[in-house]
Residue, then its C-alpha position, 0 to 999 in steps of 0.5 A: m608298189h603297183a600292181a593291178g592299179l593298188f599300192v602295195p607296199s612291200f613290207l605289207l605283202v612280206a607280212v601277208a605272206g607270213l599271216a597267210g601260213c607260207d613260212r613253213g616252219g624253222s626259225a624267223k628271219g634274223d634267227v639263224g642260230a649261235d654260229s651259223g652267222a646267216r642261213a642259205d639258201a640253195g643258190g648259196l644266198t644267205e639274209d646278210s650276201c644277197t648280192i643280186v643285180a638287176p640286168t641292164a639290158c635284154p638279151t637277144p632273143s628275148p626270153t619268154y615266160a616259157s623260161v621262167a613259167a616252170i620256175i615261178a611255179q615250184r618257187c613261188a605258186g606251188p609253195c604260197h602264191s597259188g590263189v589259195p582264199d586269204g592267202p597272197w596274190p597268186l602268180t599262177d599264170y603269165q597274167h597273175v605274175a605280169d600285173w605283179a612284176d614290179v613287186v616280183r623284181d623288187e623282192l627277187l633283188d631284196c631277196s625276200m621272196p621267197p623267204l629264207d626261212s620258207g623251205v624253199a630256196m631259189t638259186a641265183a641263176e633263177r632269180l636273175a632268168i625271171l629278172t631278166w625277164i622283167r628287164c625286157d618287158y616280160p613277153e608272153 
């Protein structure tokens, strides 16, 4: 993954997030209990049913950062990507998110962020809103 001119493998980003305390309890990914099969977030996504599809076109009018800022603040910056020392990279303003747009896109598509066991749920509609904004070249 590239962000701010650096190559950062996504597995490393996930590992850093876990080390930084963003895993807010619960069991580890994959440890889901005897009969649940997989844990679901509030949008019905589970570890085994991530079927988010990246948009292939940009709607008119294009969404702006203002249309996704509250989702990012609530689901990303608030719980984890707040810019605290030794935490994962910040997602607290437009430039932060734009700098990491390729990583954010990949993590949303594979449903690895927010982690299912983090206590933070992101719906499929919220994921799609951010992915659409990124597809439109993340207008400010």
